[in-house]
N, C-alpha and C positions, 0 to 999 in steps of 0.2 A: 370733703364736704358731702353731706348727704344729698342724694339726688331728689329733686321734687317731682311729684307726679305731673302729668300734662295738665290736669285740671288745676293744680296749685300754681304751676308756671303761668297758666293763662290768666290767673287772677291778677297778676302784676300788670297786665295790659288793659284790664277793664277800667272804664272811666270812674273817677271818684268825684262826686259832686255834680251840680247842674251845669257848670261851665264846661267840664270835660264831656258831659253827655251832649251838650249843645254842639260842641265841635264835631263829635262823632255823627250826630244826626245831620249836620250841614254837609259833611263829607259824603254821606250816603246819597243825597240828591244832587249835590253840586257836580260830581263826576259824570253821571248820566246826562245832566243838563248840558255840560260842556261838550260831551261827546256828540249828542244829537244836534246841538247848535252848530258844531263844526261840520257835521255831515250836511246840514241844511245849507250852510254857506257854500260848501264845496259843490253841492248839486246846483245851486243857483248860478254859480260861476261857470259850471260845466254844461248847463242846459243848452245854450246856443250851439256849442260844438256837437253835443249829442243829437240835436235836431238835424244838423247838417249831415251827420253820419247816417242817420235813419233814412233821410231822403235818398241817399245813394246806396243803401244797403240791399236793395232789391236785385240789382244787376250791375256788374262791372264789365266793361268791354275787354275783349281779348288783349288789346294793346297794353292795358294796365297790368295784366298778369304777366305778359311777356317781358316787361321791364325787369322782373326779378327771376324769371325762369327761362332764360334764353336757350339753354341746352334742351330742356323739355319741349320747348316750342319747336326747336329744330327737328326733334324726333317726331313730334306730332305732325309736322308738315309733310312727312313722308309716310304717314299712316293711312289706313283705311278710314279712320274716323274723319280725317281731313277731307277725304274724297267721298264722304257719305252723300253729299249732294253738291251740285255745282252748276253754274250757268253753262249751257251747251255751247261749246266752241271747239276750235281745232285742237286745243290742248287737253280737253276733258273727254270728248266723245271718242270711245274706243271701237264702236260698231262700224261695219262696212256700209257706208252711205254712198257708194259709187254706182248706184243704180241696181243693186242686188234685189232679188225678189224672194218672197216667201209665200207659198201657197198653202191654204188650209180651208177645208169645207167649201171649196169652190171660189174662195176669195183670194186674189193675188195682191199682196201688199208689196210696195216698192219703197226703197230707202235711197233718198237722193241728197246730194250736197249741191245747193243751187243759190247763187247770189249771196254767198257767205252764210247761208242758213242750212240747218239740217232738217230735212222734210220727209215726212212719212205719207205715202199715198195709201190710204186704207179706208175701210168702211166706217162711217160715222154712226151716230146714235140711231139714225133712221135707215141705216143700211146702204146709203149712197156713198160711193167711192169719192174721196176728196183729198186734197193736200192739207196736211196739218204740220205746223212748225213745231219742232222740238224746243221746249223752253229750258229744261234742265236735265242733267244726267242724274241718275239715282243709283248709288252704289258703284262698286268697281270690280270686285272679285268675289266669287267665281262667275258672277254675271253682272251685267249692267242694264238697268232699265232706263226708259226715257219718259219724261213727264211732258204732257201736252196741255196747254191752257184751254179750258172749256167754259161755257157760260156759268154764271153764278159764282165766279171767283174760284172755281175748282181747278186743281191740277190733277189730271188723270194719268195713271201709270199704264203705258202701253203693255199689253200682255204678250207681245212678241219681244223677247229680250235677246241680248247679245251674250253668247257664251265666250267669256274672255280667255278660257283655257283651250277650248277646241276651235275657237274663232269661227263661229257660225251662229245664225239666227235660230231660235227655237221658241216654241209656245209654252207658256207657263202651265197650261192645263191641257196637255196633249190627249187625255182620255175623256174630256168633257166637251159637250156642245155648248158654245158660248156665243149665240147669235146676238145681234143688236137687240137691246131691250132686256137682256139677261143681266143679272147683277154682276156676273163675272166677265161680261164683255168689257173691253177697255174703257168704254164710256159709262159703265155701270157704277153703282154706289160702292160696291166692294173694291173697286179699283181707285177710289178717291184718295189721293194723297192727303188731303186735309183731314179726313176722318180716320184713316187707317194707319198711316205711316209717318206723318209729319213729326210728331213729338220725339220720335227716336232718332231722327236723322238731322234735326236742326236744334238750335239752342235758344232757350227763352222764347219758345213758340207760343203764340196766342191764336187759337183757332178762330175766334170771333165769328161764330155761326149765328145767323139770324134765322130762327126756325120759322117765323112768320113769312119771311121772304124767300126761305130756302136758299140762302146765299152765305158765302164765306167772304170775310175780309181778313184773311190770315196773315199774320206778321211774324217775324223772327228777328232776333238780335244778331245771331251768327247763322249762316246758311248751313253749316255742318255741325258735327259733334265737337264741341269746343270745351273750354276750361270749366264752364259752369253747367255742363249738361248733367241731367239727373237720370237715374236708371228707370227705365220703363219695361214692362213686360212685352216681349216680342211675340208676334205671331210666327208660326213655323215658316221658315224661309224656303221658297221653292228651290229644288235642286235641279241641276241640269240632267237631261236624260242620258 
């Protein structure tokens, strides 16, 4: 049997008469209508669920992640990320707070463990020597810094740090003068945890800075580097001398 051309073969499927043409025309709009109608119904049914998901999409607590990632969580608990920041207590503080002293530029700072608290006797913002309670540890190796609460909701990083490898106190800026009032003094703006360091060491952090009052109400969901931490650019980390 002779082969028909594609054009001739196609003629056999073309509608003949108004009835066939009507069926073809109906099919052209009926299928899209059914498709879009089905999608509309599906979206209407799914909308309450989608809204619930959206309200929880911003942040999920560590406990939720750990349910499915126990092995990863165990490794994380032994990591430097886990120790990026922590409340100051006997388990987290590595520095020698047994009454040791550190002298610099005529100022003698002392590190004490008293009444269950870790205390630094150092010069404050006005140059007066006073006792300051350590609120948090900051980092773990090769050095550990200590954060001290100050007015305006600030946490200030003490510029005398603990060398965890050589086990000694040292100053982060050994070749610079950093008197009270200087931005590099531990009470200065460049040592403010809220402004300089917080986003990289804690998770889901909100600075909440009020420029008019010059005050922070900083919050976080996890105190350390956790499951949903994002990457931030780091300032160069001071190295031990």
